[in-house]
C-alpha positions as a Markdown table, in Angstrom:
| # | Residue | x | y | z |
|---|---|---|---|---|
| 1 | Unk | -16.4 | -15.2 | 22.6 |
| 2 | Unk | -13.8 | -16.2 | 25.5 |
| 3 | Unk | -11.3 | -13.3 | 24.3 |
| 4 | Unk | -13.6 | -10.6 | 25.7 |
| 5 | Unk | -12.7 | -11.2 | 29.2 |
| 6 | Unk | -9.2 | -11.9 | 28.4 |
| 7 | Unk | -8.8 | -8.8 | 26.1 |
| 8 | Unk | -10.4 | -6.6 | 29.0 |
| 9 | Unk | -7.9 | -7.9 | 31.5 |
| 10 | Unk | -4.8 | -7.6 | 29.0 |
| 11 | Unk | -6.1 | -3.7 | 28.4 |
| 12 | Unk | -6.5 | -3.1 | 31.9 |
| 13 | Unk | -3.0 | -4.3 | 32.8 |
| 14 | Unk | -1.3 | -2.2 | 30.0 |
| 15 | Unk | -3.5 | 0.7 | 29.7 |
| 16 | Unk | -1.3 | 3.2 | 32.0 |
| 17 | Unk | 2.0 | 2.1 | 30.1 |
| 18 | Unk | 0.4 | 2.2 | 26.8 |
| 19 | Unk | -0.9 | 5.9 | 27.4 |
| 20 | Unk | 2.5 | 7.0 | 29.0 |
| 21 | Unk | 4.2 | 5.9 | 25.8 |
| 22 | Unk | 1.9 | 7.1 | 22.9 |
| 23 | Unk | -0.4 | 9.6 | 24.3 |
| 24 | Unk | 2.2 | 12.4 | 23.8 |
| 25 | Unk | 2.1 | 11.6 | 20.0 |
| 26 | Unk | -1.5 | 10.8 | 19.5 |
| 27 | Unk | -2.7 | 13.1 | 22.0 |
| 28 | Unk | -1.0 | 16.0 | 20.6 |
| 29 | Unk | -2.3 | 16.1 | 17.2 |
| 30 | Unk | -6.1 | 15.3 | 16.2 |
| 31 | Unk | -7.1 | 12.7 | 13.6 |
| 32 | Unk | -4.1 | 10.7 | 13.1 |
| 33 | Unk | -4.4 | 7.2 | 11.7 |
| 34 | Unk | -2.4 | 4.3 | 12.9 |
| 35 | Unk | 0.9 | 3.2 | 13.3 |
| 36 | Unk | 2.4 | 5.9 | 11.5 |
| 37 | Unk | 0.3 | 8.9 | 12.5 |
| 38 | Unk | -0.8 | 9.7 | 9.0 |
| 39 | Unk | -3.3 | 12.7 | 9.2 |
| 40 | Unk | -7.1 | 12.3 | 8.5 |
| 41 | Unk | -6.6 | 15.3 | 6.0 |
| 42 | Unk | -4.3 | 13.6 | 3.8 |
| 43 | Unk | -6.4 | 10.3 | 3.7 |
| 44 | Unk | -9.8 | 11.6 | 3.5 |
| 45 | Unk | -11.5 | 9.0 | 5.3 |
| 46 | Unk | -13.6 | 10.5 | 8.0 |
| 47 | Unk | -14.9 | 13.9 | 6.1 |
| 48 | Unk | -16.7 | 16.5 | 8.2 |
| 49 | Unk | -18.4 | 15.3 | 11.5 |
| 50 | Unk | -20.2 | 18.4 | 12.6 |
| 51 | Unk | -23.6 | 17.4 | 13.8 |
| 52 | Unk | -23.4 | 14.1 | 13.2 |
| 53 | Unk | -23.7 | 11.2 | 16.0 |
| 54 | Unk | -20.3 | 9.4 | 16.3 |
| 55 | Unk | -19.5 | 6.0 | 17.8 |
| 56 | Unk | -15.8 | 5.2 | 18.3 |
| 57 | Unk | -15.4 | 1.6 | 18.6 |
| 58 | Unk | -12.6 | 1.1 | 21.2 |
| 59 | Unk | -11.7 | 4.5 | 22.2 |
| 60 | Unk | -8.6 | 3.7 | 24.5 |
| 61 | Unk | -8.1 | 7.2 | 26.4 |
| 62 | Unk | -10.2 | 9.1 | 23.8 |
| 63 | Unk | -7.8 | 11.0 | 21.7 |
| 64 | Unk | -9.9 | 10.9 | 18.7 |
| 65 | Unk | -13.3 | 11.2 | 20.7 |
| 66 | Unk | -12.3 | 14.4 | 21.9 |
| 67 | Unk | -11.2 | 15.8 | 18.6 |
| 68 | Unk | -14.4 | 14.9 | 17.0 |
| 69 | Unk | -16.4 | 16.1 | 19.8 |
| 70 | Unk | -14.3 | 19.7 | 19.4 |
| 71 | Unk | -15.4 | 19.4 | 15.9 |
| 72 | Unk | -19.1 | 19.4 | 16.7 |
| 73 | Unk | -20.0 | 15.7 | 16.8 |
| 74 | Unk | -22.0 | 14.2 | 19.3 |
| 75 | Unk | -19.5 | 11.5 | 20.1 |
| 76 | Unk | -19.8 | 8.2 | 22.2 |
| 77 | Unk | -16.7 | 6.4 | 23.2 |
| 78 | Unk | -17.0 | 2.9 | 23.6 |
| 79 | Unk | -14.3 | 0.6 | 25.2 |
| 80 | Unk | -14.0 | -2.9 | 26.7 |
| 81 | Unk | -11.5 | -1.7 | 29.5 |
| 82 | Unk | -12.3 | 0.4 | 32.5 |
| 83 | Unk | -8.7 | 1.5 | 32.8 |
| 84 | Unk | -8.8 | 3.1 | 29.1 |
| 85 | Unk | -12.3 | 4.5 | 30.0 |
| 86 | Unk | -10.8 | 6.0 | 33.4 |
| 87 | Unk | -7.8 | 7.5 | 31.2 |
| 88 | Unk | -10.4 | 9.1 | 28.6 |
| 89 | Unk | -12.5 | 10.5 | 31.5 |
| 90 | Unk | -9.2 | 12.2 | 33.3 |
| 91 | Unk | -8.1 | 13.7 | 30.1 |
| 92 | Unk | -11.5 | 14.7 | 28.6 |
| 93 | Unk | -11.4 | 18.6 | 27.6 |
| 94 | Unk | -14.2 | 21.0 | 27.4 |
| 95 | Unk | -15.8 | 19.3 | 24.7 |
| 96 | Unk | -17.5 | 16.5 | 26.3 |
| 97 | Unk | -18.6 | 13.2 | 25.0 |
| 98 | Unk | -20.0 | 10.1 | 26.5 |
| 99 | Unk | -18.2 | 7.1 | 27.6 |
| 100 | Unk | -19.9 | 3.5 | 27.6 |
| 101 | Unk | -18.1 | 0.2 | 28.6 |
| 102 | Unk | -18.9 | -2.8 | 26.2 |
| 103 | Unk | -17.8 | -5.1 | 23.8 |
| 104 | Unk | -17.7 | -4.6 | 20.0 |
| 105 | Unk | -19.2 | -8.0 | 19.7 |
| 106 | Unk | -22.2 | -6.9 | 21.6 |
| 107 | Unk | -22.8 | -3.3 | 21.2 |
| 108 | Unk | -25.2 | -1.8 | 23.8 |
| 109 | Unk | -27.0 | 0.4 | 21.4 |
| 110 | Unk | -30.2 | 0.5 | 19.4 |
| 111 | Unk | -30.6 | -0.1 | 15.7 |
| 112 | Unk | -30.0 | 3.1 | 13.4 |
| 113 | Unk | -28.5 | 5.0 | 16.2 |
| 114 | Unk | -25.4 | 6.6 | 14.7 |
| 115 | Unk | -24.3 | 8.3 | 11.5 |
| 116 | Unk | -20.7 | 7.1 | 11.9 |
| 117 | Unk | -19.2 | 4.3 | 13.5 |
| 118 | Unk | -15.2 | 4.4 | 13.2 |
| 119 | Unk | -12.1 | 3.1 | 14.8 |
| 120 | Unk | -8.5 | 3.0 | 14.5 |
| 121 | Unk | -6.9 | -0.3 | 15.6 |
| 122 | Unk | -9.7 | -0.6 | 18.0 |
| 123 | Unk | -12.9 | -2.8 | 18.4 |
| 124 | Unk | -12.5 | -4.1 | 14.7 |
| 125 | Unk | -8.8 | -5.4 | 15.8 |
| 126 | Unk | -9.8 | -6.8 | 18.9 |
| 127 | Unk | -13.1 | -8.5 | 18.5 |
| 128 | Unk | -13.9 | -11.4 | 15.9 |
| 129 | Unk | -14.8 | -9.3 | 12.7 |
| 130 | Unk | -17.8 | -11.7 | 11.8 |
| 131 | Unk | -19.6 | -10.5 | 15.1 |
| 132 | Unk | -18.5 | -6.9 | 15.5 |
| 133 | Unk | -19.0 | -5.9 | 11.7 |
| 134 | Unk | -22.7 | -6.9 | 11.7 |
| 135 | Unk | -23.2 | -5.3 | 15.2 |
| 136 | Unk | -21.6 | -2.0 | 13.8 |
| 137 | Unk | -23.9 | -2.1 | 10.8 |
| 138 | Unk | -27.0 | -2.9 | 13.1 |
| 139 | Unk | -26.5 | 0.5 | 14.8 |
| 140 | Unk | -25.9 | 2.4 | 11.8 |
| 141 | Unk | -28.5 | 4.5 | 10.2 |
| 142 | Unk | -29.2 | 4.6 | 6.5 |
| 143 | Unk | -26.5 | 6.3 | 4.7 |
| 144 | Unk | -24.2 | 6.0 | 8.0 |
| 145 | Unk | -21.0 | 5.2 | 7.3 |
| 146 | Unk | -18.4 | 2.4 | 8.9 |
| 147 | Unk | -14.6 | 3.6 | 8.7 |
| 148 | Unk | -12.0 | 1.3 | 10.5 |
| 149 | Unk | -8.3 | 1.0 | 10.0 |
| 150 | Unk | -6.8 | -2.4 | 10.9 |
| 151 | Unk | -3.2 | -4.0 | 10.2 |
| 152 | Unk | -2.7 | -5.3 | 6.8 |
| 153 | Unk | -2.6 | -9.1 | 6.3 |
| 154 | Unk | 0.9 | -8.3 | 4.5 |
| 155 | Unk | 2.0 | -6.9 | 7.8 |
| 156 | Unk | 0.8 | -9.8 | 10.0 |
| 157 | Unk | 2.1 | -12.3 | 7.4 |
| 158 | Unk | 5.6 | -10.8 | 7.6 |
| 159 | Unk | 5.8 | -10.5 | 11.3 |
| 160 | Unk | 8.6 | -12.6 | 13.0 |
| 161 | Unk | 7.6 | -13.3 | 16.3 |
| 162 | Unk | 10.9 | -14.6 | 17.4 |
| 163 | Unk | 12.6 | -11.5 | 16.5 |
| 164 | Unk | 9.5 | -9.1 | 17.5 |
| 165 | Unk | 9.8 | -7.3 | 14.3 |
| 166 | Unk | 8.4 | -7.1 | 10.5 |
| 167 | Unk | 10.8 | -8.4 | 8.0 |
| 168 | Unk | 10.7 | -8.7 | 4.3 |
| 169 | Unk | 10.1 | -12.6 | 4.3 |
| 170 | Unk | 6.7 | -14.4 | 4.7 |
| 171 | Unk | 6.7 | -16.0 | 8.4 |
| 172 | Unk | 3.1 | -17.0 | 8.6 |
| 173 | Unk | 0.4 | -18.6 | 6.2 |
| 174 | Unk | -2.0 | -15.8 | 4.9 |
| 175 | Unk | -4.9 | -18.2 | 5.1 |
| 176 | Unk | -4.3 | -19.1 | 8.8 |
| 177 | Unk | -4.0 | -15.5 | 10.4 |
| 178 | Unk | -7.7 | -15.4 | 11.6 |
| 179 | Unk | -6.8 | -15.4 | 15.6 |
| 180 | Unk | -3.6 | -13.9 | 16.6 |
| 181 | Unk | -2.2 | -14.4 | 20.1 |
| 182 | Unk | -1.3 | -11.5 | 22.0 |
| 183 | Unk | -0.1 | -12.9 | 25.4 |
| 184 | Unk | -2.0 | -13.6 | 28.7 |
| 185 | Unk | -4.9 | -15.2 | 26.5 |
| 186 | Unk | -5.6 | -12.0 | 24.9 |
| 187 | Unk | -6.3 | -12.2 | 21.1 |
| 188 | Unk | -6.4 | -10.0 | 18.2 |
| 189 | Unk | -8.2 | -10.8 | 15.0 |
| 190 | Unk | -7.2 | -10.7 | 11.3 |
| 191 | Unk | -8.7 | -11.6 | 8.0 |
| 192 | Unk | -7.6 | -12.0 | 4.3 |
| 193 | Unk | -8.9 | -9.2 | 2.1 |
| 194 | Unk | -11.3 | -11.8 | 0.4 |
| 195 | Unk | -12.9 | -12.6 | 4.0 |
| 196 | Unk | -13.1 | -8.8 | 5.0 |
| 197 | Unk | -15.1 | -8.2 | 1.8 |
| 198 | Unk | -17.2 | -11.3 | 2.6 |
| 199 | Unk | -18.0 | -9.9 | 6.3 |
| 200 | Unk | -18.8 | -6.3 | 5.2 |
| 201 | Unk | -21.0 | -7.5 | 2.3 |
| 202 | Unk | -22.7 | -10.1 | 4.4 |
| 203 | Unk | -23.5 | -7.0 | 6.7 |
| 204 | Unk | -25.3 | -5.1 | 4.2 |
| 205 | Unk | -22.6 | -2.7 | 3.9 |
| 206 | Unk | -21.2 | -1.0 | 0.5 |
| 207 | Unk | -17.6 | -0.7 | 0.3 |
| 208 | Unk | -16.7 | 2.7 | -1.0 |
| 209 | Unk | -13.0 | 2.7 | -0.8 |
| 210 | Unk | -10.1 | 0.8 | 0.6 |
| 211 | Unk | -7.1 | 3.1 | 1.5 |
| 212 | Unk | -4.0 | 1.7 | 2.1 |
| 213 | Unk | -1.8 | 4.3 | 4.4 |
| 214 | Unk | 1.5 | 4.8 | 3.1 |
| 215 | Unk | 4.1 | 6.8 | 5.3 |
| 216 | Unk | 6.9 | 8.9 | 3.6 |
| 217 | Unk | 10.4 | 7.3 | 4.1 |
| 218 | Unk | 12.0 | 7.7 | 7.4 |
| 219 | Unk | 8.5 | 8.2 | 9.3 |
| 220 | Unk | 8.5 | 6.4 | 12.8 |
| 221 | Unk | 6.3 | 3.5 | 13.7 |
| 222 | Unk | 6.0 | 4.0 | 17.3 |
| 223 | Unk | 4.6 | 0.4 | 17.8 |
| 224 | Unk | 6.5 | -2.1 | 16.0 |
| 225 | Unk | 10.0 | -2.8 | 14.8 |
| 226 | Unk | 10.5 | -3.0 | 11.1 |
| 227 | Unk | 13.3 | -4.4 | 9.1 |
| 228 | Unk | 13.9 | -2.3 | 6.6 |
| 229 | Unk | 13.1 | 0.5 | 8.8 |
| 230 | Unk | 10.9 | 1.9 | 5.6 |
| 231 | Unk | 8.9 | -1.1 | 5.4 |
| 232 | Unk | 5.5 | 0.6 | 5.4 |
| 233 | Unk | 6.7 | 2.5 | 2.5 |
| 234 | Unk | 7.3 | -0.2 | 0.3 |
| 235 | Unk | 4.3 | -2.7 | 1.3 |
| 236 | Unk | 1.0 | -2.1 | 2.9 |
| 237 | Unk | 1.2 | -1.9 | 6.8 |
| 238 | Unk | -2.5 | -1.1 | 7.1 |
| 239 | Unk | -5.9 | -1.1 | 5.4 |
| 240 | Unk | -8.3 | 1.9 | 5.9 |
| 241 | Unk | -12.0 | 0.5 | 4.9 |
| 242 | Unk | -14.6 | 3.2 | 4.0 |
| 243 | Unk | -18.1 | 1.8 | 3.9 |
| 244 | Unk | -21.7 | 3.0 | 4.1 |
| 245 | Unk | -24.7 | 1.4 | 5.0 |
| 246 | Unk | -27.4 | 2.0 | 1.9 |
């Protein structure tokens, strides 16, 4: 729970630089997933959102929220960081959506409020999953879906901290990844495949699909150095979970 304050401060500090570096790509084209900007049209994770009530769990500057609002969804973008929410407010277009400050561990919404809760390296990367997943399940209506993209344990286990790059060598224990130090006392989170399944099933969710986005050879990763450059074409860098509340 101590990570809430540290993560909020961390994202407030890096928000401007982060958006300057990444918005030209992620803001230019809607519905792009993950480090390799793979279109949802190729992965079919979200589907039609027209008329749906949608929560983006860690909206950042709202690139996804803006796109889904333009498609006819009623969208709420939640983020822990005031600076990220300010960036979203500045860039919001004619398709309006709501912005709420809050933590994924303590969602400020009533039960059965949303048809879709989703994030792309958002709240379920930066909050303890055993706290955040039950919160997301609580606010979903029956039949509602939780869809989220996070780093693969493969990617985390092969990340060489000293070299600041992902390699072909195991660098960390698979069973010891849980809390990952991000600097300035901020933390991101990772689970084993088995523990992700336990957390989701424990929250009453049904797992419909696990998509492992695979970029084409030569596709640039705008976030991490990899060795070899086509690392994610050969091994899973991300995992995109598709679940629903029965």
